[in-house]
VEXDREN-2710 file (C-alpha; in Angstrom, 1 decimal):
% VEXDREN-2710
k/r/px/py/pz
1/UNK/-7.3/47.3/19.2
2/UNK/-9.0/50.2/17.3
3/UNK/-11.9/49.3/15.1
4/UNK/-12.6/50.6/11.6
5/UNK/-15.6/52.7/10.9
6/UNK/-16.2/53.4/7.2
7/UNK/-17.6/56.9/6.7
8/UNK/-21.0/57.2/4.9
9/UNK/-21.9/59.9/2.4
10/UNK/-19.9/62.9/3.8
11/UNK/-17.0/63.7/1.6
12/UNK/-14.4/66.5/1.4
13/UNK/-16.0/69.1/-0.8
14/UNK/-13.9/72.0/-2.0
15/UNK/-15.0/75.5/-3.0
16/UNK/-13.6/76.5/-6.4
17/UNK/-11.3/79.1/-5.0
18/UNK/-11.0/78.3/-1.3
19/UNK/-9.7/75.3/0.7
20/UNK/-12.5/73.4/2.4
21/UNK/-13.1/73.6/6.1
22/UNK/-15.1/70.4/6.2
23/UNK/-14.2/67.8/8.9
24/UNK/-11.5/65.4/7.9
25/UNK/-12.8/62.7/5.5
26/UNK/-11.3/60.7/2.7
27/UNK/-11.6/57.6/0.5
28/UNK/-10.2/55.4/3.3
29/UNK/-11.6/54.4/6.6
30/UNK/-10.9/56.5/9.7
31/UNK/-9.8/54.9/12.9
32/UNK/-11.8/55.5/16.1
33/UNK/-10.8/54.2/19.5
34/UNK/-13.9/52.6/20.9
35/UNK/-12.6/52.2/24.5
36/UNK/-9.4/52.6/26.5
37/UNK/-7.2/49.5/26.6
38/UNK/-7.3/47.4/29.7
39/UNK/-3.6/48.1/30.4
40/UNK/-2.1/51.5/30.8
41/UNK/1.4/50.4/30.2
42/UNK/3.0/50.7/26.7
43/UNK/6.5/50.3/25.5
44/UNK/6.4/53.3/23.3
45/UNK/4.1/56.4/23.2
46/UNK/4.2/58.4/20.0
47/UNK/2.6/61.8/20.0
48/UNK/1.5/62.7/16.5
49/UNK/0.0/60.4/13.8
50/UNK/1.4/62.3/10.8
51/UNK/4.0/61.0/8.4
52/UNK/6.8/60.9/11.1
53/UNK/4.6/59.2/13.8
54/UNK/3.3/56.6/11.3
55/UNK/6.7/55.9/9.9
56/UNK/8.1/55.3/13.4
57/UNK/5.2/53.0/14.2
58/UNK/5.8/50.9/11.1
59/UNK/9.1/49.7/12.6
60/UNK/7.1/47.7/15.2
61/UNK/4.8/45.7/13.0
62/UNK/4.8/42.0/13.8
63/UNK/6.5/42.4/17.2
64/UNK/5.3/42.1/20.8
65/UNK/6.3/45.8/21.4
66/UNK/3.2/47.7/22.5
67/UNK/2.9/51.1/20.8
68/UNK/0.3/53.8/21.4
69/UNK/-0.1/56.7/19.0
70/UNK/-2.1/59.7/20.0
71/UNK/-3.1/62.7/17.9
72/UNK/-5.3/65.7/18.8
73/UNK/-6.7/65.7/15.2
74/UNK/-10.1/64.0/14.7
75/UNK/-8.6/61.8/12.0
76/UNK/-6.0/61.4/9.3
77/UNK/-5.0/64.3/7.1
78/UNK/-7.7/64.8/4.5
79/UNK/-5.8/66.7/1.8
80/UNK/-2.9/69.1/1.0
81/UNK/0.2/69.5/3.1
82/UNK/3.5/67.9/2.0
83/UNK/4.0/66.3/-1.4
84/UNK/7.3/65.2/-2.9
85/UNK/8.9/61.9/-2.1
86/UNK/12.7/61.5/-2.7
87/UNK/14.3/58.2/-3.7
88/UNK/15.4/57.4/-0.1
89/UNK/11.9/57.8/1.2
90/UNK/10.6/55.5/-1.5
91/UNK/13.2/52.9/-0.5
92/UNK/11.9/53.2/3.1
93/UNK/8.4/52.5/1.8
94/UNK/9.8/49.4/0.0
95/UNK/11.3/48.2/3.2
96/UNK/7.9/48.5/4.9
97/UNK/6.2/46.6/2.1
98/UNK/4.1/49.5/0.8
99/UNK/6.4/50.6/-2.0
100/UNK/4.3/49.2/-4.8
101/UNK/1.1/50.9/-3.5
102/UNK/2.9/54.2/-3.1
103/UNK/4.5/54.0/-6.5
104/UNK/1.2/53.1/-8.2
105/UNK/-0.3/56.4/-7.0
106/UNK/2.7/58.6/-7.4
107/UNK/3.5/61.0/-10.3
108/UNK/7.0/60.6/-11.6
109/UNK/9.0/63.8/-12.3
110/UNK/11.2/63.5/-15.4
111/UNK/12.2/67.0/-16.6
112/UNK/12.9/70.5/-15.2
113/UNK/12.3/73.5/-17.3
114/UNK/14.1/76.8/-16.3
115/UNK/12.4/80.0/-17.3
116/UNK/13.8/83.5/-16.8
117/UNK/13.4/87.1/-17.9
118/UNK/14.0/88.1/-21.5
119/UNK/17.6/89.0/-22.2
120/UNK/16.6/91.5/-24.8
121/UNK/14.9/93.7/-22.2
122/UNK/11.4/92.8/-23.2
123/UNK/8.6/91.9/-20.8
124/UNK/7.7/88.5/-19.7
125/UNK/9.6/85.2/-19.3
126/UNK/11.1/82.8/-21.8
127/UNK/12.3/79.2/-21.5
128/UNK/16.0/79.0/-21.0
129/UNK/16.6/75.3/-20.9
130/UNK/15.1/71.9/-20.1
131/UNK/17.2/69.5/-18.0
132/UNK/16.5/65.9/-16.8
133/UNK/15.3/65.6/-13.3
134/UNK/17.9/62.9/-12.7
135/UNK/20.8/62.0/-10.5
136/UNK/22.8/59.5/-12.6
137/UNK/24.2/57.6/-9.5
138/UNK/20.8/56.6/-8.4
139/UNK/19.9/54.7/-11.6
140/UNK/16.2/55.3/-10.9
141/UNK/13.7/58.2/-10.5
142/UNK/15.0/60.8/-8.1
143/UNK/11.6/62.1/-7.0
144/UNK/7.9/61.4/-7.3
145/UNK/4.8/63.3/-6.1
146/UNK/2.2/62.0/-3.8
147/UNK/0.2/64.1/-1.3
148/UNK/0.7/63.6/2.4
149/UNK/-2.8/62.3/3.0
150/UNK/-2.2/59.3/0.7
151/UNK/1.2/58.7/2.2
152/UNK/-0.4/58.6/5.7
153/UNK/-3.1/56.3/4.3
154/UNK/-0.7/53.7/3.1
155/UNK/1.4/53.8/6.3
156/UNK/-1.7/53.8/8.5
157/UNK/-3.3/50.8/6.7
158/UNK/0.1/48.9/6.9
159/UNK/-0.2/48.7/10.7
160/UNK/-4.0/48.1/11.1
161/UNK/-3.7/44.3/11.2
162/UNK/-1.1/44.4/14.1
163/UNK/-2.8/44.4/17.4
164/UNK/0.3/45.6/19.3
165/UNK/-0.2/49.1/17.8
166/UNK/-3.1/51.3/18.8
167/UNK/-4.0/54.8/17.4
168/UNK/-6.2/57.3/19.3
169/UNK/-7.4/60.4/17.4
170/UNK/-8.9/63.4/19.2
171/UNK/-6.6/62.6/22.1
172/UNK/-4.0/65.0/23.5
173/UNK/-1.3/64.7/26.2
174/UNK/-1.8/67.2/29.0
175/UNK/1.1/66.3/31.3
176/UNK/4.3/64.3/31.2
177/UNK/6.7/63.2/33.9
178/UNK/9.8/61.1/33.7
179/UNK/11.2/59.3/36.8
180/UNK/14.9/59.8/36.3
181/UNK/15.8/57.4/39.1
182/UNK/15.0/54.4/36.9
183/UNK/15.8/55.4/33.4
184/UNK/18.8/53.1/33.2
185/UNK/16.8/50.0/34.0
186/UNK/15.5/48.3/30.8
187/UNK/12.2/46.9/32.1
188/UNK/10.9/50.0/33.8
189/UNK/8.3/52.5/32.6
190/UNK/9.7/55.8/33.8
191/UNK/7.5/58.0/31.5
192/UNK/4.1/58.9/32.9
193/UNK/1.7/60.8/30.6
194/UNK/-1.8/62.0/31.2
195/UNK/-4.0/61.9/28.1
196/UNK/-7.3/63.6/27.5
197/UNK/-10.0/63.1/24.8
198/UNK/-10.6/66.5/23.2
199/UNK/-13.3/68.1/21.1
200/UNK/-11.7/70.2/18.5
201/UNK/-13.2/72.7/16.1
202/UNK/-13.6/70.9/12.8
203/UNK/-12.5/74.1/11.0
204/UNK/-9.0/72.8/11.2
205/UNK/-6.0/74.7/10.0
206/UNK/-5.2/74.2/6.3
207/UNK/-1.5/74.3/6.7
208/UNK/-1.0/72.8/10.1
209/UNK/-1.2/69.1/10.9
210/UNK/-0.1/67.3/14.0
211/UNK/3.0/66.2/12.1
212/UNK/3.7/69.8/11.6
213/UNK/4.4/72.1/8.7
214/UNK/7.0/74.7/7.7
215/UNK/4.4/77.4/7.9
216/UNK/4.4/80.2/10.5
217/UNK/0.8/81.0/9.8
218/UNK/-1.9/79.7/7.5
219/UNK/-5.4/80.2/6.4
220/UNK/-8.0/78.7/8.7
221/UNK/-8.5/78.4/12.4
222/UNK/-5.7/77.7/14.8
223/UNK/-6.3/75.6/17.8
224/UNK/-4.6/77.5/20.6
225/UNK/-4.7/75.9/24.0
226/UNK/-2.1/75.6/26.7
227/UNK/-2.1/71.8/26.3
228/UNK/-2.1/71.8/22.5
229/UNK/-5.9/71.7/22.1
230/UNK/-8.9/73.8/22.8
231/UNK/-10.5/72.6/26.1
232/UNK/-14.1/71.8/26.0
233/UNK/-16.6/71.0/28.8
234/UNK/-17.3/67.6/27.1
235/UNK/-13.6/66.5/27.2
236/UNK/-13.3/63.0/28.7
237/UNK/-11.5/62.5/32.0
238/UNK/-7.8/62.0/31.7
239/UNK/-6.2/58.6/31.1
240/UNK/-2.8/57.9/32.6
241/UNK/-0.2/56.0/30.5
242/UNK/3.1/54.6/31.6
243/UNK/5.7/54.1/28.9
244/UNK/9.3/53.1/28.5
245/UNK/9.9/55.8/25.8
246/UNK/8.0/58.8/24.4
247/UNK/8.6/60.4/21.0
248/UNK/7.2/63.7/19.9
249/UNK/6.2/63.7/16.2
250/UNK/3.7/66.5/16.9
251/UNK/4.8/69.1/14.4
252/UNK/6.2/72.6/14.4
253/UNK/4.1/73.7/17.4
254/UNK/5.2/70.6/19.3
255/UNK/3.6/70.2/22.8
256/UNK/6.3/67.7/23.8
257/UNK/9.1/70.0/22.7
258/UNK/7.8/72.7/25.1
259/UNK/7.5/70.2/28.0
260/UNK/11.1/69.0/27.4
261/UNK/12.4/72.6/27.4
262/UNK/13.9/72.2/24.0
263/UNK/14.4/75.5/22.2
264/UNK/14.4/76.1/18.4
265/UNK/17.4/78.1/17.2
266/UNK/17.0/80.2/14.0
267/UNK/14.8/82.9/12.6
268/UNK/11.9/83.9/10.3
269/UNK/12.7/84.7/6.7
270/UNK/11.7/87.9/5.1
271/UNK/9.5/86.3/2.5
272/UNK/5.8/85.2/2.4
273/UNK/4.8/82.5/0.0
274/UNK/1.5/80.9/-1.2
275/UNK/1.2/77.3/-2.1
276/UNK/-1.7/76.2/-4.3
277/UNK/-2.9/72.8/-5.6
278/UNK/-5.1/73.5/-8.6
279/UNK/-6.2/72.3/-12.0
280/UNK/-4.9/75.1/-14.2
281/UNK/-6.5/76.6/-17.3
282/UNK/-3.3/78.0/-18.9
283/UNK/-1.5/78.4/-22.2
284/UNK/1.8/78.1/-20.5
285/UNK/3.6/75.4/-22.6
286/UNK/5.5/73.6/-19.7
287/UNK/2.6/73.2/-17.4
288/UNK/3.3/69.5/-17.1
289/UNK/7.0/69.8/-16.3
290/UNK/8.7/70.8/-13.1
291/UNK/9.4/74.5/-13.7
292/UNK/11.4/77.3/-12.1
293/UNK/9.9/80.5/-13.3
294/UNK/12.2/83.4/-12.4
295/UNK/11.1/87.0/-12.7
296/UNK/12.1/90.3/-11.1
297/UNK/9.5/89.8/-8.4
298/UNK/10.7/86.3/-7.5
299/UNK/10.6/82.7/-8.6
300/UNK/7.7/80.3/-8.8
301/UNK/8.2/76.6/-8.4
302/UNK/5.6/74.6/-10.4
303/UNK/5.3/70.9/-10.0
304/UNK/2.9/68.6/-11.9
305/UNK/0.6/66.3/-9.9
306/UNK/-1.8/63.5/-10.7
307/UNK/-5.4/64.2/-11.7
308/UNK/-4.5/67.1/-14.0
309/UNK/-3.4/69.2/-11.0
310/UNK/-0.2/71.2/-10.4
311/UNK/1.3/72.6/-7.2
312/UNK/2.6/76.1/-7.3
313/UNK/4.9/77.8/-4.7
314/UNK/4.4/81.5/-5.3
315/UNK/6.3/84.4/-3.7
316/UNK/3.8/87.0/-2.6
317/UNK/5.7/89.5/-0.6
318/UNK/9.3/90.2/0.5
319/UNK/11.0/92.9/2.6
320/UNK/10.5/94.2/6.1
321/UNK/6.9/95.2/6.1
322/UNK/5.3/91.8/5.5
323/UNK/1.6/91.0/5.7
324/UNK/0.4/88.3/8.2
325/UNK/0.0/85.2/6.1
326/UNK/-3.4/84.5/7.5
327/UNK/-4.6/87.8/6.0
328/UNK/-3.6/86.9/2.5
329/UNK/-6.4/86.0/0.1
330/UNK/-6.4/83.4/-2.6
331/UNK/-6.9/86.1/-5.2
332/UNK/-3.8/88.0/-4.0
333/UNK/-1.7/84.8/-4.3
334/UNK/-2.9/84.1/-7.8
335/UNK/-2.4/87.7/-8.8
336/UNK/1.3/87.3/-7.8
337/UNK/1.5/84.1/-9.9
338/UNK/0.0/85.8/-13.0
339/UNK/2.5/88.7/-12.7
340/UNK/5.4/86.2/-12.8
341/UNK/4.1/83.9/-15.5
342/UNK/3.2/86.7/-17.9
343/UNK/2.9/86.8/-20.9
344/UNK/1.1/83.5/-20.4
345/UNK/-2.3/83.2/-18.8
346/UNK/-3.2/81.3/-15.6
347/UNK/-6.8/80.8/-14.8
348/UNK/-8.2/78.4/-12.2
349/UNK/-10.2/75.4/-13.1
350/UNK/-10.5/74.0/-9.5
351/UNK/-8.6/74.2/-6.3
352/UNK/-8.2/71.2/-3.9
353/UNK/-6.1/73.0/-1.3
354/UNK/-4.1/76.2/-0.7
355/UNK/-2.3/78.0/2.1
356/UNK/0.1/80.9/2.8
357/UNK/3.1/80.9/5.0
358/UNK/6.2/82.7/6.2
359/UNK/9.1/80.4/6.6
360/UNK/10.8/79.5/9.9
361/UNK/14.3/78.1/9.5
362/UNK/15.1/76.6/12.9
363/UNK/16.7/73.6/14.5
364/UNK/16.2/72.3/18.1
365/UNK/19.1/72.5/20.5
366/UNK/18.4/68.8/21.5
367/UNK/16.8/65.9/19.7
368/UNK/16.6/63.7/22.8
369/UNK/16.3/64.3/26.5
370/UNK/16.1/62.6/29.9
371/UNK/18.7/59.9/29.3
372/UNK/17.3/59.1/25.9
373/UNK/13.8/58.3/27.2
374/UNK/12.2/61.2/25.2
375/UNK/12.8/62.1/21.6
376/UNK/11.7/64.7/19.1
377/UNK/11.3/63.9/15.4
378/UNK/10.6/65.8/12.2
379/UNK/9.0/69.2/12.3
380/UNK/8.9/69.0/16.1
381/UNK/12.6/69.7/16.1
382/UNK/13.4/71.4/12.8
383/UNK/11.5/73.6/10.3
384/UNK/12.4/75.0/6.9
385/UNK/11.0/76.0/3.6
386/UNK/8.9/73.4/1.8
387/UNK/10.4/74.4/-1.6
388/UNK/13.3/72.0/-1.4
389/UNK/10.7/69.2/-0.8
390/UNK/12.5/68.0/2.3
391/UNK/9.9/68.4/5.1
392/UNK/8.0/65.1/4.9
393/UNK/11.1/63.3/3.6
394/UNK/13.3/64.4/6.5
395/UNK/10.6/63.7/9.0
396/UNK/10.2/60.1/7.7
397/UNK/13.9/59.6/7.6
398/UNK/14.3/60.9/11.2
399/UNK/11.7/58.4/12.3
400/UNK/13.4/55.6/10.3
401/UNK/16.7/56.4/11.9
402/UNK/15.2/56.3/15.4
403/UNK/12.9/53.4/14.9
404/UNK/15.4/50.5/14.5
405/UNK/17.3/51.7/17.5
406/UNK/14.2/51.7/19.7
407/UNK/13.1/48.3/18.3
408/UNK/16.5/46.8/19.0
409/UNK/16.5/48.2/22.5
410/UNK/12.9/47.2/23.3
411/UNK/13.5/43.7/22.1
412/UNK/16.3/43.3/24.6
413/UNK/18.9/42.8/22.0
414/UNK/21.4/45.4/23.4
415/UNK/23.1/43.8/26.4
416/UNK/23.9/46.6/28.8
417/UNK/22.4/49.9/29.9
418/UNK/25.4/51.8/28.7
419/UNK/25.3/50.2/25.3
420/UNK/21.6/51.0/25.0
421/UNK/22.1/54.6/25.8
422/UNK/25.1/54.8/23.4
423/UNK/23.0/53.5/20.6
424/UNK/20.0/55.8/21.3
425/UNK/22.3/58.8/21.6
426/UNK/23.3/58.3/18.0
427/UNK/19.8/59.5/16.9
428/UNK/20.8/63.1/17.8
429/UNK/24.4/62.8/16.7
430/UNK/23.3/61.5/13.3
431/UNK/20.2/63.5/12.6
432/UNK/20.9/66.9/14.1
433/UNK/23.8/67.6/11.7
434/UNK/21.5/66.6/8.8
435/UNK/18.9/69.2/10.0
436/UNK/21.6/71.9/10.3
437/UNK/22.9/71.1/6.8
438/UNK/19.4/71.2/5.5
439/UNK/18.8/74.6/7.1
440/UNK/22.0/76.0/5.6
441/UNK/21.1/74.6/2.2
442/UNK/17.5/75.9/2.6
443/UNK/18.6/79.5/3.2
444/UNK/20.5/79.6/0.0
445/UNK/17.8/77.7/-1.9
446/UNK/15.1/80.1/-0.6
447/UNK/17.1/83.1/-1.8
448/UNK/17.2/81.5/-5.2
449/UNK/13.4/81.7/-5.2
450/UNK/13.1/85.2/-3.7
451/UNK/15.2/86.9/-6.4
452/UNK/17.0/85.9/-9.7
453/UNK/20.5/84.5/-9.5
454/UNK/23.2/84.3/-12.1
455/UNK/24.3/80.9/-10.7
456/UNK/20.8/79.5/-10.7
457/UNK/21.3/76.6/-13.1
458/UNK/24.5/75.4/-11.5
459/UNK/23.0/75.6/-8.0
460/UNK/19.9/73.7/-9.1
461/UNK/22.1/70.8/-10.4
462/UNK/23.9/70.6/-7.0
463/UNK/20.6/70.8/-5.2
464/UNK/19.3/67.7/-7.0
465/UNK/22.1/65.7/-5.5
466/UNK/21.9/67.3/-2.1
467/UNK/18.2/66.8/-1.7
468/UNK/18.6/63.2/-2.7
469/UNK/20.7/62.7/0.4
470/UNK/24.0/61.9/-1.3
471/UNK/26.0/64.1/1.1
472/UNK/24.6/62.6/4.3
473/UNK/27.3/60.7/6.2
474/UNK/26.8/59.8/9.9
475/UNK/29.8/60.3/12.2
476/UNK/31.7/57.4/13.8
477/UNK/29.9/55.8/16.7
478/UNK/29.0/52.3/18.0
479/UNK/26.8/52.0/14.9
480/UNK/29.3/53.5/12.4
481/UNK/32.8/52.1/12.6
482/UNK/35.8/53.2/10.6
483/UNK/38.3/50.7/9.1
484/UNK/41.0/49.7/11.6
485/UNK/43.8/52.3/11.8
486/UNK/41.7/55.1/10.3
487/UNK/40.6/57.8/12.7
488/UNK/38.7/60.0/10.3
489/UNK/37.5/60.3/6.8
490/UNK/37.7/63.3/4.4
491/UNK/34.7/65.4/3.4
492/UNK/31.6/63.6/2.3
493/UNK/31.3/63.7/-1.5
494/UNK/28.0/64.3/-3.4
495/UNK/28.1/60.8/-4.8
496/UNK/26.7/57.3/-4.1
497/UNK/29.7/55.5/-2.6
498/UNK/30.5/52.7/-0.2
499/UNK/31.7/54.7/2.9
500/UNK/30.9/54.0/6.6
501/UNK/28.0/56.3/7.7
502/UNK/26.6/56.8/4.2
503/UNK/23.5/55.1/2.9
504/UNK/24.1/51.9/0.9
505/UNK/23.6/52.9/-2.7
506/UNK/20.8/50.9/-4.2
507/UNK/21.8/48.5/-7.0
508/UNK/20.1/45.9/-9.2
509/UNK/21.2/42.3/-9.2
510/UNK/19.5/38.9/-9.9
511/UNK/18.8/36.1/-7.5
512/UNK/21.2/33.2/-8.0
513/UNK/18.3/30.7/-7.6
514/UNK/16.1/31.8/-10.4
515/UNK/17.5/34.9/-12.2
516/UNK/14.8/37.2/-11.1
517/UNK/16.1/40.8/-10.9
518/UNK/15.7/42.9/-7.8
519/UNK/16.8/46.3/-6.4
520/UNK/18.7/45.5/-3.2
521/UNK/16.7/47.9/-1.0
522/UNK/13.5/46.2/-2.0
523/UNK/15.1/43.0/-0.5
524/UNK/16.1/44.8/2.8
525/UNK/12.8/44.6/4.6
526/UNK/12.5/46.6/7.8
527/UNK/12.7/43.6/10.2
528/UNK/15.3/45.1/12.5
529/UNK/18.0/42.9/11.0
530/UNK/21.6/43.8/10.2
531/UNK/23.0/42.5/7.0
532/UNK/26.6/41.3/6.4
533/UNK/26.8/41.8/2.6
534/UNK/29.7/39.9/1.1
535/UNK/30.8/41.1/-2.4
536/UNK/32.7/37.9/-3.1
537/UNK/33.8/38.6/-6.7
538/UNK/34.0/35.9/-9.3
539/UNK/33.5/32.8/-7.2
540/UNK/33.9/30.6/-10.3
541/UNK/37.6/31.2/-9.6
542/UNK/39.0/28.7/-7.1
543/UNK/40.7/31.3/-5.0
544/UNK/37.6/33.5/-4.6
545/UNK/35.5/30.4/-4.0
546/UNK/37.7/29.1/-1.2
547/UNK/37.7/32.5/0.4
548/UNK/33.9/32.7/0.4
549/UNK/33.7/29.2/1.9
550/UNK/36.2/30.0/4.6
551/UNK/34.3/33.2/5.5
552/UNK/31.0/31.3/5.6
553/UNK/32.4/28.5/7.8
554/UNK/33.9/31.1/10.2
555/UNK/30.6/33.1/10.5
556/UNK/28.6/29.9/11.1
557/UNK/30.9/28.7/13.8
558/UNK/32.1/31.9/15.5
559/UNK/31.3/31.8/19.2
560/UNK/30.5/35.5/19.2
561/UNK/28.4/35.5/16.0
562/UNK/26.8/32.1/15.5
563/UNK/23.9/32.8/17.9
564/UNK/23.0/36.0/16.0
565/UNK/23.7/34.7/12.5
566/UNK/22.2/31.2/12.8
567/UNK/19.9/31.0/15.9
568/UNK/18.7/27.6/17.0
569/UNK/15.1/28.6/16.9
570/UNK/12.9/29.4/13.8
571/UNK/13.0/33.1/14.5
572/UNK/14.7/35.4/12.1
573/UNK/18.4/36.0/12.9
574/UNK/19.5/39.4/14.1
575/UNK/22.3/39.3/11.4
576/UNK/21.5/38.1/7.9
577/UNK/24.4/37.1/5.7
578/UNK/24.0/38.0/2.0
579/UNK/26.4/37.2/-0.9
580/UNK/26.7/39.3/-4.1
581/UNK/29.0/37.6/-6.6
582/UNK/29.9/38.4/-10.2
583/UNK/30.4/34.9/-11.6
584/UNK/28.2/33.4/-14.3
585/UNK/25.2/31.8/-12.5
586/UNK/25.6/28.4/-14.2
587/UNK/29.1/28.1/-12.7
588/UNK/27.8/28.4/-9.2
589/UNK/26.1/25.6/-7.2
590/UNK/24.0/27.4/-4.6
591/UNK/23.5/24.3/-2.4
592/UNK/27.2/23.7/-2.3
593/UNK/27.8/27.0/-0.5
594/UNK/28.1/27.0/3.3
595/UNK/24.9/26.8/5.2
596/UNK/25.1/30.4/6.5
597/UNK/24.5/31.6/2.9
598/UNK/21.4/29.3/2.4
599/UNK/20.2/28.2/5.8
600/UNK/17.6/25.4/6.3
601/UNK/14.3/25.8/8.0
602/UNK/12.2/22.9/9.1
603/UNK/9.1/25.0/8.2
604/UNK/10.1/26.4/4.8
605/UNK/13.2/24.5/3.6
606/UNK/16.2/26.3/2.2
607/UNK/16.4/30.1/2.1
608/UNK/17.2/30.7/-1.6
609/UNK/17.0/34.5/-1.3
610/UNK/20.4/35.3/0.2
611/UNK/22.7/34.9/-2.8
612/UNK/22.7/37.3/-5.7
613/UNK/24.6/37.5/-9.0
614/UNK/25.7/40.7/-10.7
615/UNK/24.9/39.4/-14.2
616/UNK/22.6/40.3/-17.0
617/UNK/18.9/39.5/-16.4
618/UNK/16.6/38.1/-19.0
619/UNK/14.4/41.2/-19.4
620/UNK/16.0/44.1/-17.5
621/UNK/19.6/44.1/-18.7
622/UNK/22.7/44.2/-16.6
623/UNK/22.7/46.1/-13.3
624/UNK/26.5/46.4/-13.2
625/UNK/26.5/46.6/-9.5
626/UNK/30.3/46.1/-9.1
627/UNK/31.0/48.9/-11.6
628/UNK/28.5/51.3/-10.0
629/UNK/29.8/50.6/-6.5
630/UNK/33.4/50.8/-7.7
631/UNK/34.2/47.3/-6.3
632/UNK/37.2/45.4/-7.8
633/UNK/35.8/42.1/-9.1
634/UNK/39.0/40.3/-8.1
635/UNK/39.3/41.8/-4.6
636/UNK/35.7/42.3/-3.4
637/UNK/34.7/43.6/0.0
638/UNK/32.4/43.0/3.0
639/UNK/29.8/45.7/4.0
640/UNK/27.9/45.7/7.3
641/UNK/24.5/47.3/6.6
642/UNK/22.5/48.6/9.5
643/UNK/18.7/47.9/9.7
644/UNK/18.1/51.4/8.3
645/UNK/20.1/50.7/5.2
646/UNK/23.1/52.8/6.2
647/UNK/26.6/51.4/6.1
648/UNK/28.0/50.4/9.5
649/UNK/31.4/49.2/8.3
650/UNK/33.3/48.5/5.1
651/UNK/35.9/45.7/5.4
652/UNK/38.1/43.5/3.4
653/UNK/36.1/40.6/2.0
654/UNK/37.6/38.0/4.4
655/UNK/37.9/40.3/7.5
656/UNK/35.7/38.2/9.7
657/UNK/37.4/39.6/12.8
658/UNK/36.2/43.1/11.6
659/UNK/32.7/41.8/11.5
660/UNK/33.1/40.5/15.0
661/UNK/34.5/43.8/16.2
662/UNK/31.5/45.7/14.8
663/UNK/28.9/43.6/16.6
664/UNK/31.0/43.6/19.8
665/UNK/31.1/47.4/19.6
666/UNK/27.3/47.4/19.2
667/UNK/27.1/45.0/22.2
668/UNK/24.1/43.1/20.7
669/UNK/23.0/39.6/21.3
END
């Protein structure tokens, strides 16, 4: 296992107007691999220790699945890079158990101010309107701000105590080979990778991390080597690794993507932008609001950050004769900002990071290769403008989608080779359409920034919902099953609804046992478990009560489900049964419910945390879950929720055969 070495006095020091080129350092310890592991076999090799790679690795905490992460960087990202966190990403952090830490450091975004050119023909910009940065269906903040380095910090430290996960920095893959003759056998290690310790120039690229970026070029030094690093005579001899699966989370210049012969389809845009994190000295009145500042020369996006800082995305040039982004100076970027923000002033107090880029809008033609033994995640397989705030979010959500499927497969829970491959294939069939939709959205969104638009305000409101992920609906597959007799659904609506393939909308209820309120996604920890969520209605009514008892008895005795719902050992069940009722709590006897709803453990007694009530809490009011989810209190329903929080099936409340069909289709045990 890697050991921790706490840095001494060296810290990241920033010039007033230029991003630092100091070696990576931060307020947290940096991992150093002290010696190669005794065994060269791992279950999963992850290339890239940025947000995508660390998000993927977090799925395997507390398991016996051996994971190795390698990254050519000398250490974690020290500053800058991606920033915004959408609500779905924050729910993922909740499931990993790091939500409170991330929330404590994040800056909430509450309002959006729209500024435009004067309608009387005068010079300068004027405020047009202020709108709430809110999507009503969510019932909670849509977006917060926390820089990538701190996001990596929390995910990294979340896996440090688990000795099944190892991280090696300053390590790059130099060759990969997959033995296709044994890819269908579960216990084989068909992936062979040669790794090499590298000595990289500490003058690392400001805008390029191993997890990637949306930038075509940035200020700073690029590491250009055939194998993804600059060879050095002091490089250590190569180390051979055998793995069951390999995942490339290695950014826009992905080494693994090239080895897998995956091509990116798309093009460069005709605009160059600068991005600056600074403490402003300005008389601009909305400096602490999210702002869209539209002028004839383009549109600035300004976003407040913590520590008195703001982030500004600034259009510098557009047209056919564009400068090379690495030739742009900080002064030129700020001059472009001052031109747009006039008549207000914008001076620089301090700068923690800045970069310039020309956007690539491209998507890989494959997300998985070699019989689903090799995968690409995040910027390694799709790139786009950072202005929509989707880069880090989409990368983490890619990894979250793939992670539970690999975990289920590597734990031997999928019974056949064909079923394993069917499940892993859904990574591409689910996430590639998301990337294509994002690119289509991004092109229109980028045009909104490059020049004024008469439909700006309307498009912004639609964008808030789109970037929250409300339109994402995964297609039918073994993991997404439509109701019996229905072959297809209509278009996905921009709303939080209970539909197979869409994310379970978060909702607030209280625990039956003690009345403590909780958001449901905080309860759905990333343990690899499916949840059968029974919205039982008003179970103080005798008919609804009998129906819930009958369902519980069936689930606990079903030959096909009993072993996954109520295993004989003390291990967590593969399928957890939860109940959400809307009766008054004092009319419900928790211990009178069937055992499947409150199972007994010889180690810890009854599980009191599976039954919830949609009633008013003592301090937080009424969550009105049934109303928000549009569930009839008299009818109810049953929802099968996948380990990643997406809906696998929506059934009638007592359709226990439908529950059996779902897991038979998944072929899990």
